[in-house]
C-alpha positions, 0 to 999 in steps of 0.5 A: 520500538516503532518497528516492533509496534509496526509488526504488531499492528500490521499482523493484528490490525488496529482493533486487534492489537491490544496494549498488552500486545504492543507493550510485550513487543516493544518492551515499553510499559503501558505508562511509558507507551501512553507518556510517549504517544498519548494513546494507542491511536497516537502510537498507530498514527506514528507507526503509519508514518514510519511505515510510509517512510520505510516499507511503504516508501517504494511507491512514492520513490517510483513516482518521483524517480522514474523518467516516465509514468509508464516506468513509474507505474510498472515499478510500483506494481512490480515492487508491490508484488515483491513487497506484499509477499515478503516473508519478513513481514505480514503479507500485503500493504499495511495501509491498503488493508488497514481499518476498512471496517471498525467500531464507531469508537475507532472512526477517527483512526479509520478516517485517517487511514482512508486519507492516506489511501486517498493521498496515494491516489492523488499522487497517482493522479498528479503523475498521470496529469503530468504524463498527459501534459508531456504527451506520454498519454493521449489527451483523452486520458482521464487521469482521475479514473486511471489513478483509481484503477492503479489504486484499486489494483494495488489494494487488490494485490494487497488483499490477494497477498494476504489470501496467499497469492505468490509473488509470481501471481502478483507479477502476472497481474502487474504484467497484465496491467502494463500490457493494457497500458500499452494498448496490447492484448490484456488477456491473461496469458496461459502458463507454459507447461514444464 
């Protein structure tokens, strides 16, 4: 049931998804939906938690599992390129593009989603602070700015995917970002002609 509600919210957004859309997708009656989740907002918050534990979990796993910050961020970007363009769900990231603008009545939902995006940037910062301590990044590196850079890149990749960018398009951005990390030439490379 959460997977079906996730699909509706991801495709239509919080404001665009009606209770009728949600009940039609989940098989719940409106009464059952409200009994289980108190409100559409309650269901949305639960769906966002479900997303972060499922389709959106890759970022957190990469930050934890990879031995270096560089490897972690390279994996985050590569997986985002792949996941944001998968055909099995709507393009982009459900959290990155969720409730950016909304009616005043939905302000609490927007603030909650903002807190999720900011928590991702905070996790990026923690991983980058550790990279500075470990000597992987120079002492002059500003982890906060670099964390926002990667947050911005991921959010931009999400929007690009929603606008039709392909996996290859997004992988090229990931490659460019990692060349910049390495201090190399960050100019986009010309595509080879076939």
